[in-house]
Every structure is written in structure tokens, then in C-alpha cells.
VOPATOR-843469 format. One record per residue (C-alpha): residue in three letters; x, y, z; chain. Coordinates in steps of 0.02 Angstrom, whole numbers, always signed. Each point is the difference from the previous one (the first is absolute). Layout:
% VOPATOR-843469
(r "Ala" (X Y Z) "A")
...
//
This chain:
% VOPATOR-843469
(r "Met" (+1906 +588 -1730) "A")
(r "Ser" (-66 +155 -112) "A")
(r "Lys" (-154 +71 -2) "A")
(r "Gln" (-52 -44 -161) "A")
(r "Asn" (+26 -203 +68) "A")
(r "Leu" (-80 +42 +154) "A")
(r "Phe" (-164 +80 -105) "A")
(r "Lys" (+6 -174 -92) "A")
(r "Tyr" (+25 -104 +143) "A")
(r "Leu" (-151 +88 +82) "A")
(r "Leu" (-113 -11 -138) "A")
(r "Val" (+45 -217 -22) "A")
(r "Ile" (-57 -8 +163) "A")
(r "Ala" (-169 +101 -21) "A")
(r "Val" (-26 -112 -151) "A")
(r "Val" (+23 -142 +81) "A")
(r "Cys" (-115 +52 +153) "A")
(r "Cys" (-117 +40 -109) "A")
(r "Ser" (-9 -148 -97) "A")
(r "Ser" (-21 -103 +159) "A")
(r "Val" (-149 +106 +67) "A")
(r "Asn" (-89 -14 -169) "A")
(r "Leu" (+10 -197 -12) "A")
(r "Leu" (-63 -6 +182) "A")
(r "Ala" (-150 +95 -71) "A")
(r "Asp" (-22 -87 -148) "A")
(r "Ser" (-3 -160 +103) "A")
(r "Leu" (-171 +12 +16) "A")
(r "Thr" (-42 +21 -184) "A")
(r "Asp" (+78 -84 -152) "A")
(r "Asn" (+157 -104 +92) "A")
(r "Phe" (-84 -40 +139) "A")
(r "Lys" (-179 -56 -60) "A")
(r "Pro" (-58 -181 +59) "A")
(r "Asp" (+10 -151 -103) "A")
(r "Ile" (-195 -29 +46) "A")
(r "Thr" (-94 +164 +59) "A")
(r "Tyr" (-156 -8 +121) "A")
(r "Glu" (-66 +99 -138) "A")
(r "Asp" (+6 -132 -112) "A")
(r "Leu" (-64 -119 +123) "A")
(r "Ile" (-157 +107 +29) "A")
(r "Lys" (-33 +65 -161) "A")
(r "Asn" (+25 -167 -99) "A")
(r "Gln" (-75 -115 +149) "A")
(r "Gln" (+161 -100 -4) "A")
(r "Phe" (-48 -48 +173) "A")
(r "Glu" (-121 -133 +55) "A")
(r "Leu" (-98 +69 +122) "A")
(r "Ser" (-86 -119 +134) "A")
(r "Asn" (-114 +104 +119) "A")
(r "Val" (+104 +150 -27) "A")
(r "Glu" (-60 +155 -11) "A")
(r "Leu" (+58 +158 -84) "A")
(r "Thr" (-49 +148 +96) "A")
(r "Ser" (+81 +161 +81) "A")
(r "Ile" (+77 +31 +167) "A")
(r "Asp" (+71 +162 +64) "A")
(r "Gly" (-26 +99 -136) "A")
(r "Val" (+96 -123 -108) "A")
(r "Asp" (-86 -92 -149) "A")
(r "Asp" (+22 -174 -84) "A")
(r "Cys" (+27 -85 +178) "A")
(r "Leu" (-9 -196 +0) "A")
(r "Tyr" (-104 -38 +158) "A")
(r "Phe" (+18 -173 +67) "A")
(r "Asn" (-132 -64 +139) "A")
(r "Gly" (+111 -109 +109) "A")
(r "Glu" (-101 -165 -28) "A")
(r "Asn" (-1 -37 -196) "A")
(r "Ser" (+93 +126 -108) "A")
(r "Phe" (+149 +4 -92) "A")
(r "Ala" (+68 +62 -167) "A")
(r "Ile" (+100 -115 -128) "A")
(r "Phe" (+116 +72 -139) "A")
(r "Asp" (+68 -149 -111) "A")
(r "Ser" (+135 +51 -87) "A")
(r "Ile" (+151 +40 +113) "A")
(r "Gln" (+158 -53 -42) "A")
(r "Met" (+124 -63 +141) "A")
(r "Arg" (+170 +64 -38) "A")
(r "Ser" (+150 +25 +104) "A")
(r "Gln" (-23 +174 -5) "A")
(r "Met" (-183 +66 +26) "A")
(r "Thr" (-120 +137 +111) "A")
(r "Ile" (-166 -4 +46) "A")
(r "Ser" (-58 +154 +105) "A")
(r "Leu" (-179 +64 +60) "A")
(r "Trp" (-102 +81 +121) "A")
(r "Phe" (-94 -81 +132) "A")
(r "Arg" (-118 +66 +124) "A")
(r "Pro" (-34 -136 +153) "A")
(r "Glu" (-173 +44 +72) "A")
(r "Asp" (+40 -94 +183) "A")
(r "Val" (+170 -44 -8) "A")
(r "Leu" (-12 -94 +188) "A")
(r "Leu" (-154 -111 -73) "A")
(r "Lys" (+125 -131 -70) "A")
(r "Asn" (+150 -57 -106) "A")
(r "Gln" (-56 +63 -174) "A")
(r "Ile" (+73 -38 -186) "A")
(r "Val" (+48 +133 -97) "A")
(r "Leu" (+119 -60 -141) "A")
(r "Asn" (+1 -162 -61) "A")
(r "Val" (+107 -87 -129) "A")
(r "Pro" (-41 -175 +1) "A")
(r "Ser" (+134 -121 +40) "A")
(r "Tyr" (+123 +150 +2) "A")
(r "Leu" (-40 +119 +139) "A")
(r "Trp" (-140 +68 +126) "A")
(r "Val" (-8 +166 +80) "A")
(r "Arg" (-110 +30 +137) "A")
(r "Thr" (-48 +116 +155) "A")
(r "Thr" (+17 -72 +179) "A")
(r "Val" (-120 +21 +155) "A")
(r "Asp" (+178 +92 +84) "A")
(r "Arg" (-13 +120 -149) "A")
(r "Glu" (+142 -74 -88) "A")
(r "Ile" (+27 -69 -182) "A")
(r "Lys" (+42 -186 -28) "A")
(r "Leu" (+89 -46 -156) "A")
(r "Thr" (-21 -200 -33) "A")
(r "Lys" (+78 -107 -126) "A")
(r "Pro" (-125 -139 -6) "A")
(r "Leu" (+28 -155 +99) "A")
(r "Thr" (+188 +53 +14) "A")
(r "Lys" (+44 +147 +107) "A")
(r "Phe" (-76 +170 +66) "A")
(r "Val" (+76 +170 +90) "A")
(r "Asp" (-111 +138 +93) "A")
(r "Ser" (+18 +157 +3) "A")
(r "Glu" (+48 +123 +140) "A")
(r "Asn" (-74 +183 +52) "A")
(r "Val" (-104 +10 -164) "A")
(r "Gln" (-138 +32 +132) "A")
(r "Leu" (-165 -8 -135) "A")
(r "Thr" (-151 +118 +19) "A")
(r "Ser" (-174 -40 -33) "A")
(r "Lys" (-98 +129 -123) "A")
(r "Gln" (+182 +76 -58) "A")
(r "Trp" (+73 -49 -163) "A")
(r "His" (+173 -91 -12) "A")
(r "His" (+118 -25 -147) "A")
(r "Leu" (+55 -162 -19) "A")
(r "Val" (+137 -40 -145) "A")
(r "Val" (+79 -161 -10) "A")
(r "Thr" (+159 -30 -90) "A")
(r "Leu" (+87 -139 -76) "A")
(r "Gln" (+196 +13 -47) "A")
(r "Asp" (+89 -165 -34) "A")
(r "Asp" (+7 -97 +169) "A")
(r "Ser" (-102 +114 +108) "A")
(r "Cys" (-159 +71 +30) "A")
(r "Asn" (-40 +169 +96) "A")
(r "Val" (-161 +69 +53) "A")
(r "Tyr" (-22 +201 +8) "A")
(r "Ile" (-123 +70 +127) "A")
(r "Asp" (-52 +185 -21) "A")
(r "Arg" (+196 +13 -65) "A")
(r "Ser" (+80 -108 +111) "A")
(r "Arg" (+75 -152 -14) "A")
(r "Val" (-56 -100 +130) "A")
(r "Ile" (+19 -198 -76) "A")
(r "Thr" (+154 -75 -76) "A")
(r "Leu" (-25 -195 -45) "A")
(r "Gly" (+111 -106 -96) "A")
(r "Leu" (-85 -97 -165) "A")
(r "Asp" (+88 -64 -125) "A")
(r "Leu" (-95 +37 -170) "A")
(r "Lys" (+164 +12 -123) "A")
(r "Asn" (-82 -157 -112) "A")
(r "Glu" (-161 +70 +22) "A")
(r "Asn" (-85 +80 -148) "A")
(r "Leu" (-187 -69 +5) "A")
(r "Tyr" (-164 +77 -6) "A")
(r "Ser" (-99 +4 +160) "A")
(r "Gln" (-158 +72 +70) "A")
(r "Leu" (-1 +165 +112) "A")
(r "Lys" (-142 -27 +107) "A")
(r "Leu" (-64 +135 +112) "A")
(r "Gly" (-98 -16 +168) "A")
(r "Ala" (+11 -182 +38) "A")
(r "Asn" (+127 -161 -3) "A")
(r "Pro" (-68 -198 +12) "A")
(r "Trp" (-17 +14 +182) "A")
(r "Lys" (-123 +138 -17) "A")
(r "Asp" (+61 +153 +96) "A")
(r "Phe" (-100 +118 -74) "A")
(r "Phe" (+44 +184 -17) "A")
(r "Leu" (-143 +128 +92) "A")
(r "Gly" (+30 +175 -76) "A")
(r "Tyr" (+59 +97 -157) "A")
(r "Met" (+152 -22 -147) "A")
(r "Arg" (+23 +112 -138) "A")
(r "Asn" (+158 +61 -120) "A")
(r "Val" (+46 -190 -40) "A")
(r "Asn" (+164 -3 -103) "A")
(r "Tyr" (+128 -111 -74) "A")
(r "Trp" (+181 +25 -57) "A")
(r "Asn" (+110 -145 -93) "A")
(r "Arg" (+145 +81 +103) "A")
(r "Ser" (+44 +36 +179) "A")
(r "Leu" (-29 +184 +41) "A")
(r "Ser" (+136 +96 +110) "A")
(r "Thr" (-42 +77 +161) "A")
(r "Asp" (+22 +179 -56) "A")
(r "Glu" (-132 -59 -154) "A")
(r "Ile" (-120 -84 +145) "A")
(r "Glu" (+7 +178 +97) "A")
(r "Ala" (-42 +90 -170) "A")
(r "Leu" (-147 -125 -30) "A")
(r "Tyr" (-68 +20 +176) "A")
(r "His" (+3 +191 +1) "A")
(r "His" (-72 -21 -197) "A")
(r "Glu" (-156 -91 +51) "A")
(r "Leu" (-35 +52 +183) "A")
(r "Pro" (-167 +48 +5) "A")
(r "Gln" (-57 +201 +27) "A")
(r "Leu" (-118 -27 +121) "A")
(r "Pro" (-107 +149 +46) "A")
(r "Leu" (+13 +79 +178) "A")
(r "Arg" (-137 -63 +70) "A")
(r "Asn" (+30 -189 -31) "A")
(r "Gly" (+20 -75 +167) "A")
(r "Leu" (-64 +130 +110) "A")
(r "Val" (-32 -62 +186) "A")
(r "Lys" (-42 +181 +74) "A")
(r "Tyr" (-11 +169 -40) "A")
(r "Leu" (-27 +133 +139) "A")
(r "Gly" (-7 +171 -72) "A")
(r "Phe" (-60 +80 +157) "A")
(r "Glu" (-146 +89 -100) "A")
(r "Asn" (-191 -21 +32) "A")
(r "Asn" (+7 -159 -152) "A")
(r "Ile" (-103 -159 +56) "A")
(r "Asp" (+151 -99 +21) "A")
(r "Asp" (+54 +129 +118) "A")
(r "Trp" (-146 -22 +84) "A")
(r "Leu" (-13 -172 +19) "A")
(r "Ser" (+179 -17 +64) "A")
(r "Lys" (-26 +129 +133) "A")
(r "Trp" (-158 -100 +53) "A")
(r "Ser" (+108 -167 +10) "A")
(r "Thr" (+185 +46 +30) "A")
(r "Trp" (+11 +160 +73) "A")
(r "Asp" (+72 +41 +190) "A")
(r "Asn" (+33 +180 +52) "A")
(r "Val" (+41 +73 -167) "A")
(r "Arg" (-87 +149 -55) "A")
(r "Leu" (-37 +109 -157) "A")
(r "Ser" (+101 +170 +0) "A")
(r "Asn" (+47 +124 -148) "A")
(r "Asp" (+174 +33 -78) "A")
(r "Ser" (+55 +152 -79) "A")
(r "Ile" (+88 -110 -153) "A")
(r "Arg" (-105 -169 +11) "A")
(r "Arg" (-180 +61 +51) "A")
(r "Thr" (-91 -113 +120) "A")
(r "Val" (+133 -132 +81) "A")
(r "Gly" (-4 -130 +139) "A")
(r "Phe" (+82 +61 +171) "A")
(r "Phe" (+77 -141 +110) "A")
(r "Asn" (+15 +68 +189) "A")
(r "Gly" (+144 -104 +45) "A")
(r "Lys" (-83 -75 +132) "A")
(r "Ser" (-136 -104 -56) "A")
(r "Ser" (-30 +17 -170) "A")
(r "Lys" (+0 -143 -136) "A")
(r "Ile" (-86 -63 -133) "A")
(r "Val" (-2 -191 -6) "A")
(r "Phe" (-30 -82 -180) "A")
(r "Pro" (-47 -197 +60) "A")
(r "Asp" (+50 -153 -91) "A")
(r "Gln" (+60 +83 -177) "A")
(r "Pro" (+37 -124 -135) "A")
(r "Leu" (+191 +48 -28) "A")
(r "Asp" (+82 -188 -38) "A")
(r "Asn" (+182 +50 +33) "A")
(r "Gln" (+2 +144 -140) "A")
(r "Ala" (-62 +173 +48) "A")
(r "Thr" (+39 +184 -33) "A")
(r "Met" (-69 +145 +138) "A")
(r "Cys" (+17 +178 -38) "A")
(r "Ala" (-71 +156 +97) "A")
(r "Trp" (+37 +185 +25) "A")
(r "Val" (+61 +38 +179) "A")
(r "Lys" (+37 +173 +96) "A")
(r "Pro" (+79 -40 +177) "A")
(r "Met" (-50 +117 +129) "A")
(r "Ser" (+140 +7 +103) "A")
(r "Asp" (+182 +40 -17) "A")
(r "Ser" (+32 -155 +101) "A")
(r "Leu" (-44 -151 -103) "A")
(r "Gln" (+90 -154 +83) "A")
(r "Asp" (-150 -131 +14) "A")
(r "Gly" (-122 +78 -109) "A")
(r "Ala" (-78 -145 -72) "A")
(r "Leu" (-65 +5 -166) "A")
(r "Leu" (-46 -174 -60) "A")
(r "Ser" (-15 -187 +68) "A")
(r "Cys" (-58 -158 -56) "A")
(r "Asp" (-26 -128 +130) "A")
(r "Asp" (+159 -59 +102) "A")
(r "Ala" (+87 +4 -178) "A")
(r "Phe" (+69 +177 -5) "A")
(r "Ala" (-18 +170 +37) "A")
(r "Phe" (+43 +157 -72) "A")
(r "Arg" (+33 +146 +109) "A")
(r "Val" (+111 +150 +4) "A")
(r "Gly" (+162 +0 +68) "A")
(r "Ser" (+94 +114 +96) "A")
(r "Asp" (+99 +69 -126) "A")
(r "Asp" (-134 +35 -101) "A")
(r "Asn" (+14 -155 -105) "A")
(r "Met" (-118 -146 -47) "A")
(r "Val" (+23 -165 +107) "A")
(r "Leu" (-73 -155 -25) "A")
(r "Ser" (-27 -105 +150) "A")
(r "Val" (-4 -204 -23) "A")
(r "Pro" (-67 -40 +181) "A")
(r "Trp" (+118 -118 +116) "A")
(r "Lys" (+132 +10 -152) "A")
(r "Lys" (+64 +171 -75) "A")
(r "Asn" (-11 +197 -18) "A")
(r "Tyr" (+55 +66 -181) "A")
(r "Lys" (+16 +165 -28) "A")
(r "Thr" (-6 +95 -175) "A")
(r "Ala" (+175 +66 -64) "A")
(r "Thr" (-60 +138 -87) "A")
(r "Gly" (-147 +118 -6) "A")
(r "Thr" (-66 +87 +154) "A")
(r "Ile" (-184 +44 +73) "A")
(r "Asp" (-32 +180 +18) "A")
(r "Pro" (-86 +59 +140) "A")
(r "Arg" (-143 +101 -26) "A")
(r "Gln" (+4 -7 -203) "A")
(r "Trp" (-102 -137 -80) "A")
(r "Asn" (+108 -163 -71) "A")
(r "His" (-43 -128 -105) "A")
(r "Val" (+45 -175 +68) "A")
(r "Ser" (-9 -139 -97) "A")
(r "Val" (+22 -193 +41) "A")
(r "Thr" (+30 -161 -107) "A")
(r "Phe" (-17 -175 +50) "A")
(r "His" (+78 -104 -123) "A")
(r "Ala" (-52 -180 +22) "A")
(r "Gly" (+106 -42 +159) "A")
(r "Arg" (+152 +50 -79) "A")
(r "Lys" (+18 +204 +41) "A")
(r "Ile" (-89 +141 +54) "A")
(r "Gln" (+35 +167 -84) "A")
(r "Val" (-30 +172 +81) "A")
(r "Phe" (-30 +149 -117) "A")
(r "Ile" (-2 +174 +70) "A")
(r "Asn" (-72 +133 -118) "A")
(r "Gly" (-9 -95 -148) "A")
(r "Lys" (+188 -56 +4) "A")
(r "Leu" (+73 -167 +72) "A")
(r "Arg" (+91 +39 +153) "A")
(r "Asp" (+36 -183 +55) "A")
(r "Thr" (-32 -205 -15) "A")
(r "Phe" (-20 -136 +150) "A")
(r "Thr" (+32 -170 -36) "A")
(r "Asp" (-102 -160 +73) "A")
(r "Ile" (-166 +63 +64) "A")
(r "Glu" (-143 -127 -30) "A")
(r "Leu" (-196 +62 +24) "A")
(r "Gly" (-60 -172 -24) "A")
(r "Pro" (-168 -63 -95) "A")
(r "Asp" (-125 +34 +115) "A")
(r "Gly" (-100 +146 +24) "A")
(r "His" (+87 +164 +106) "A")
(r "Asn" (-82 +119 +117) "A")
(r "Leu" (+88 +162 -53) "A")
(r "Ser" (+9 +146 +132) "A")
(r "Val" (+29 +178 -57) "A")
(r "Gly" (+73 +135 +147) "A")
(r "Asn" (+44 -156 +119) "A")
(r "Asn" (+118 -142 +28) "A")
(r "Leu" (+38 -147 +118) "A")
(r "Trp" (+80 +91 +125) "A")
(r "Asn" (-155 +125 +16) "A")
(r "Asp" (+113 +138 -101) "A")
(r "Tyr" (-135 +132 -58) "A")
(r "Phe" (+26 +124 -163) "A")
(r "Leu" (-19 +181 +48) "A")
(r "Gly" (-43 +115 -162) "A")
(r "Asp" (-117 -21 -158) "A")
(r "Met" (-16 -132 -128) "A")
(r "Asp" (-71 +9 -172) "A")
(r "Asp" (-20 -107 -150) "A")
(r "Leu" (+34 -172 +77) "A")
(r "Val" (+1 -122 -139) "A")
(r "Val" (+36 -197 +17) "A")
(r "Trp" (-4 -127 -143) "A")
(r "Asn" (+28 -184 +1) "A")
(r "Arg" (+154 +10 -134) "A")
(r "Val" (+160 +80 -13) "A")
(r "Leu" (-9 +164 -99) "A")
(r "Thr" (+153 +47 -124) "A")
(r "Asn" (+121 +139 +52) "A")
(r "Lys" (-79 +97 -149) "A")
(r "Glu" (-189 -46 +85) "A")
(r "Ile" (+62 +71 +180) "A")
(r "Glu" (+54 +143 -82) "A")
(r "Glu" (-148 +50 -92) "A")
(r "Val" (-101 -18 +159) "A")
(r "Tyr" (+123 +119 +87) "A")
(r "Leu" (-40 +128 -141) "A")
(r "Leu" (-182 -17 -15) "A")
(r "Asn" (-114 +105 +92) "A")
(r "Ser" (-131 -55 +103) "A")
(r "Thr" (-141 +24 -116) "A")
(r "Asp" (+108 -82 -151) "A")
(r "Leu" (+45 -153 +122) "A")
(r "Arg" (-177 -30 +24) "A")
(r "Lys" (-31 +4 -170) "A")
(r "Ala" (+131 -119 -50) "A")
(r "Leu" (-60 -100 +142) "A")
(r "Glu" (-173 +16 -75) "A")
(r "Ile" (-56 +58 +178) "A")
(r "Thr" (-153 +106 -8) "A")
(r "Gly" (-73 +99 +147) "A")
(r "Met" (-186 -7 +29) "A")
(r "Ser" (-119 +111 -89) "A")
(r "Phe" (-139 +108 +69) "A")
(r "Trp" (-130 -153 -4) "A")
(r "Gly" (+125 -125 +70) "A")
(r "Lys" (+36 +127 +156) "A")
(r "Val" (-193 +8 +12) "A")
(r "Met" (-18 -177 +7) "A")
(r "Leu" (+149 -18 +116) "A")
(r "Ile" (-89 +104 +128) "A")
(r "Ile" (-164 -89 -15) "A")
(r "Cys" (+93 -161 +25) "A")
(r "Ala" (+99 +78 +159) "A")
(r "Ile" (-178 +78 +69) "A")
(r "Leu" (-64 -188 -34) "A")
(r "Ile" (+133 -95 +81) "A")
(r "Ala" (-4 +124 +161) "A")
(r "Ser" (-193 -23 -1) "A")
(r "Ile" (+24 -172 +18) "A")
(r "Trp" (+159 -8 +114) "A")
(r "Gly" (-105 +110 +112) "A")
(r "Val" (-166 -116 -10) "A")
(r "Ile" (+113 -138 +47) "A")
(r "Arg" (+100 +91 +164) "A")
(r "Tyr" (-173 +43 +72) "A")
(r "Tyr" (-80 -194 -12) "A")
(r "Arg" (+147 -44 +58) "A")
(r "Tyr" (+9 +113 +146) "A")
(r "Arg" (-185 -39 +33) "A")
(r "Leu" (+43 -191 +3) "A")
(r "Met" (+156 +38 +112) "A")
(r "Lys" (-98 +88 +124) "A")
(r "Leu" (-139 -134 -6) "A")
(r "Lys" (+129 -123 +34) "A")
(r "Arg" (+62 +113 +147) "A")
(r "Asp" (-160 +3 +59) "A")
(r "Gln" (-32 -168 +14) "A")
(r "Asp" (+166 -48 +76) "A")
(r "Arg" (-15 +174 +140) "A")
(r "Glu" (-186 -118 +42) "A")
(r "Val" (+83 -180 -3) "A")
(r "Phe" (+150 +79 +109) "A")
(r "Leu" (-121 +77 +120) "A")
(r "Gln" (-108 -128 +32) "A")
(r "Lys" (+139 -122 +22) "A")
(r "Ala" (+98 +114 +104) "A")
(r "His" (-157 +40 +115) "A")
(r "Glu" (-51 -181 +27) "A")
(r "Ile" (+196 -69 +53) "A")
(r "Ala" (+8 +160 +116) "A")
(r "Ser" (-164 -11 +94) "A")
(r "Lys" (+33 -178 +14) "A")
(r "Asn" (+161 +40 +111) "A")
(r "Ile" (-62 +156 +68) "A")
(r "Gly" (+14 -76 +180) "A")
(r "Asp" (+170 -59 -29) "A")
(r "Ser" (+136 +118 +76) "A")
(r "Thr" (+137 -92 -87) "A")
(r "Phe" (-71 -9 -173) "A")
(r "Ser" (+142 +91 -91) "A")
(r "Val" (+29 +72 -179) "A")
(r "Ala" (+88 -179 -60) "A")
(r "Gln" (-152 -102 +61) "A")
(r "Phe" (-114 +121 -74) "A")
(r "Ala" (+101 -6 -185) "A")
(r "Glu" (+11 -199 +11) "A")
(r "Glu" (-184 +0 +29) "A")
(r "Met" (-34 +123 -165) "A")
(r "Ala" (+133 -107 -102) "A")
(r "Phe" (+101 +155 -25) "A")
(r "Ser" (+193 +43 +42) "A")
(r "Lys" (-7 +127 +142) "A")
(r "Thr" (+67 +116 -141) "A")
(r "Lys" (-141 -15 -116) "A")
(r "Leu" (-126 +13 +153) "A")
(r "Tyr" (+89 +155 +32) "A")
(r "Asn" (-33 +65 -164) "A")
(r "Tyr" (-200 -67 -23) "A")
(r "Ser" (-22 +67 +152) "A")
(r "Lys" (+57 +191 -12) "A")
(r "Glu" (-72 -2 -193) "A")
(r "His" (-171 -81 +49) "A")
(r "Ile" (-37 +61 +171) "A")
(r "Gly" (+134 +144 +24) "A")
(r "Lys" (+74 -57 +163) "A")
(r "Ser" (+125 -147 +40) "A")
(r "Pro" (-54 -174 +66) "A")
(r "Ile" (+60 +62 +179) "A")
(r "Glu" (-126 +148 +3) "A")
(r "Tyr" (-138 -101 -99) "A")
(r "Val" (-12 -123 +129) "A")
(r "Arg" (+23 +129 +147) "A")
(r "Asp" (-122 +99 -60) "A")
(r "Leu" (-117 -151 -15) "A")
(r "Arg" (+26 -39 +173) "A")
(r "Ile" (-48 +180 +67) "A")
(r "Gln" (-155 +1 -110) "A")
(r "Arg" (-60 -169 +84) "A")
(r "Ala" (+35 +56 +186) "A")
(r "Gly" (-106 +158 -41) "A")
(r "Glu" (-133 -106 -51) "A")
(r "Leu" (+23 -111 +163) "A")
(r "Leu" (-11 +145 +98) "A")
(r "Val" (-168 +89 -84) "A")
(r "Asp" (-79 -186 -12) "A")
(r "Thr" (+75 -87 +172) "A")
(r "Glu" (-2 +9 +177) "A")
(r "Leu" (+177 -95 -15) "A")
(r "Ser" (+146 +119 +106) "A")
(r "Val" (+137 +100 -99) "A")
(r "Leu" (+129 -136 +55) "A")
(r "Glu" (-108 -152 -69) "A")
(r "Ile" (-34 +109 -162) "A")
(r "Met" (+193 +21 -10) "A")
(r "Asp" (+35 -176 +7) "A")
(r "Met" (-147 -50 -121) "A")
(r "Val" (+99 +98 -131) "A")
(r "Gly" (+176 -51 +38) "A")
(r "Phe" (+78 +153 +71) "A")
(r "Glu" (+101 -63 +156) "A")
(r "Ser" (+47 +172 +50) "A")
(r "Lys" (-119 +114 +82) "A")
(r "Pro" (+94 +162 -30) "A")
(r "Tyr" (+45 -40 -175) "A")
(r "Phe" (-192 -38 -31) "A")
(r "Tyr" (-58 +161 +80) "A")
(r "Lys" (+118 +91 -108) "A")
(r "Cys" (-61 -80 -148) "A")
(r "Phe" (-177 +6 +23) "A")
(r "Lys" (+18 +203 +44) "A")
(r "His" (+100 +22 -151) "A")
(r "Lys" (-135 -82 -128) "A")
(r "Tyr" (-152 +96 +104) "A")
(r "Glu" (+65 +127 +94) "A")
(r "Leu" (-93 -71 +163) "A")
(r "Thr" (+54 -123 +121) "A")
(r "Pro" (-92 -169 +26) "A")
(r "Val" (-103 +56 +146) "A")
(r "Ala" (-46 +163 -70) "A")
(r "Tyr" (-44 -94 -163) "A")
(r "Arg" (-114 -109 +77) "A")
(r "Glu" (-77 +141 +104) "A")
(r "Lys" (-27 +110 -150) "A")
(r "Tyr" (-70 -141 -128) "A")
(r "Lys" (-73 -129 +120) "A")
(r "Tyr" (-120 +135 +81) "A")
(r "Ser" (-54 +86 -162) "A")
(r "Leu" (-37 -149 -51) "A")
(r "Leu" (-107 -62 +135) "A")
(r "Lys" (-99 +173 +2) "A")
(r "Lys" (-18 -6 -189) "A")
(r "Asn" (-86 -163 +34) "A")
(r "Arg" (-114 +40 +135) "A")
//
């Protein structure tokens, strides 16, 4: 082939490629314009709205709100053809509440959500089919497209075809209603809808992809924000510190200024009961302080998953009791700042980003509908992170790749502006200090009176115990067989409890207490009576004379005879 012919050949290929690109670009303008547009339905009031409110949500205008009880919208001029397309966006408030109708073409087809987070397509009184692995999410926008082409009906959710059902519409060419939010069985929809469009032809897969991106709402970065922790002196940080910090301290960094330091032994931050509902994004700047990063826990969510740094400095996703997944590309640099992002896509996949770039995708990970305890710097196996962390952000939606790259490029100040996070003013700090002083004062008063009450109770318990113990020991003072077990039984205590109480309230063991009481009684009898020492020894429960003399002398530093001579005759002289 000559150079001239080769040039012509390449020129033809280029023209064909450019034409294809232009056709795709134009598909959202003239060639792609719906036969009935949402703007027509709204502006010309072609919808019959019953208890439906026209409002805004997530920064998106012209949304239809359905109350889940008696709301529906009807358009009376839908022509059922063998080829047609209906598309809309819907945002369920609580997809787990009940089965809810989204789209209803009476006598032809219904599309509704199920409590299993799936989509059900029904041809009334004839047949139905359920989707698999759709995983609808509450308070998130989903794109629904229904196409009819001759003998089949296809349902797409967020660009993916999830249902195909055979329908014989070749001979149908009748007008019907398009009813949104209700069916004859009153499966009302609770949530929002927008961008309802109709084509009298079946859109291709490429056109549905282009439509999705064209109508995808551009949400502000703050939308879906659950938690922001910038380790700065703002009110959110203080409140988070009071409720969730454990051995995490603020430190200064030459690049990122004030950051959070995790000691690798006991530091963690726990966010209890976070409303993630199976979709989430988490971003943070991390700076590991060790060259050996294995088991450096970064983030965990109950027993659903845990992210850590592996032995090869790569990210490891652990699903407890199931499997460990390692990122194929991208590593965490020790002693350097790394931006780590994780996105959770409605039970289908988890994506890991390092420094704004997608590094790997893991599938079949599900968070579930309930609130979750997020633990930062710690995981289920009690691994801890050693290093610094900054600008931790959690959303209950999936950020796009572009948004994650934007978060990576923003500095702390611009990120707080984008998230609409404001620091405390001077008077805010003054109020915070005043509140802290008041709380500390109230807590001090509570502790003081609690101490007084506890001391009063201890004193009362001591008096009751001493009185009862003295009565029982005195009653059995002459019984040489009186034992600790018998003492405990009469006190209605166990031997251990009797020992502990005796040591706490008397300062002696039960044996020491009874022995001292016997010696004290013996001293009284020696002074007050003319009984012999042996008689007195027997009366106070001693069987061994040497042991009695030993115990008596230990207490009074005198023998019994010397004690009597000293104190009895002293008493007689005094009475004279």
C-alpha cells in the first residue's frame, strides 16, 4: 500500500470514529430528546398529582415527594407500543419499610421495590420476576429505566440490566395511564422521584449509560456527611472527643499542623451506631510511624470488615471468618502522609483508593441495614495503629471517583469549607469553657454527695455488723468449740464474707476478734471476782492453760496473776 493510500485509509477511519463520538454526544440533545419530557409534565401540569408535593432534596429541584400513605401521580397519555422506554429517578426514604410501587402502567406492568432491597417486575395477574443483587439503598437516588421491545421487557437499575421478562405486545397499540407511587393494592411509595421521561422507542444500552451520566445529580460534597474529624479545635472535634476518643492525643505535624496521634497500643476512636445503610465512603490521611506495618489497623466496622496494612505495605480487607483481600496495586508509604479512601457499593463491591487513585475492587461485601460501630485505629483482633491521622471523613453515600480525587487534592481548610464545617468563634470557645466548668462543678457536687451517702451507708453497715457480731461472740464466749464456720452461720454470712467484713469494719479476722473478746472478759473477771485463774479460763472458752497465758500476756503484757494483783488491789485502795 502506498503512503498516499495509507493516509486516505487512516483519514476515513478517523472520520468514522469522530462521527461515532459526535453521535454519542448528540444522543442527549436532538436525537435523544424524549417524546414526553419531565419538564413538560411539570411546567404544563400534565401530571394529575394527588397528595404529592413538588419540592427540593439533596440540592436537586423539581422533585415529587410521595408520603407513602395516599400519594400518587398519573399521566393519561402513555401509548403502549411494542417499542417504548420509560425512565425516572427515585429516592426511597426507607426501602426496608415495606414493598413499594414505583411505576405502574395499569394492566401491563408494575415495577416495585421489595424489603429485600430488590426490584420486582409484574405483569398483573399473569407473571412476575425478581431481580438479584440490586441492593437498593434508603435515602439514595437510583435510576430506573424500563424498555419494551417486541416480546420482552427489560428493567435497568443504575445502568445495569437486572430483569428481563417476556411480554407479548406486538399487537398492542393502546393508550394507557402512567401511574407513579401506587397500584390497586395500595403499595404506596415513600420517597422522592424526578426526571420522568418517555420515548416511543426502545433505548439501547449505550443510550441508557449516557442518560444515566447526563441526569446523575451533582451533589455537594457535604451531602450524606455522617462524621468529620479534623483534629482541630472545632466544636465537632470537641464533641467527638468527649464521646468517642480513647487514648488519642493531638500532636503537631510540620505538613498538616494539628493531627491525631495513635500510640499503637490502646488508641482508638469509636463512632457508635452510624447510619450507613449499605452504602458509605470513608477517607482519611494516615502517616504510619513504623517501617514494619503489618497488622496496622486503620478502620473496622463491627464484625463486617476490617482494613489494615499488610506485610507488603499494601491494603488488606479482612472479612472475619471468611477471607482476606489484598490490593493488587498501590502501597502505603511508612513515615509519609498517604490519603486512603474506601467506598462501599450497596453490597456489591468495595473499592480502595490510595492518594486519589483507584487501586482495587473487592466484591460481595455487605454492610446491612442497621447502625454500625466504626472503630478507627483498632479492629476485631485488637490490632492497633501506630502513627498520625488527619481529616477523617465518613459519608453514607458512595462518592464518585472525581469527588474522591477532589477530596485528596483539597487542603484541610478548603475541605472544611466544602463540607461546610465551621470552627468555633471566640464566644463559642468562651461558651464551651463555661459549659465545661459547669459540668465539672455539677460532677464535683454529685461525687461529693455520693461519697457522703456511701460513707453514711458504710457507717450504718459497720454499726449493725459490730452489734450483731458482739452479741453472737458474747453468747458463745464460754464455748471452746465455737468455730468460724459456726460464727458465719449465725451471722448468715459465708466464711469469706465474714472474714472480709471483719477485716474491713474491725480490722481483725474473726478468730482474732473472738480471742480478744475472751481475753478482755477474762481480765474483767480477774478484777471483779475471786474466781481462780483456771475457773476463769474455763468460763471464757480456753482449754489450754499455756495458750491462755500466752494470749493474755500478749494483750496485757502481764500474767493473769500479776494483772489481778495490779488492778484489783489498786481498785480496793481507791475505794477506801
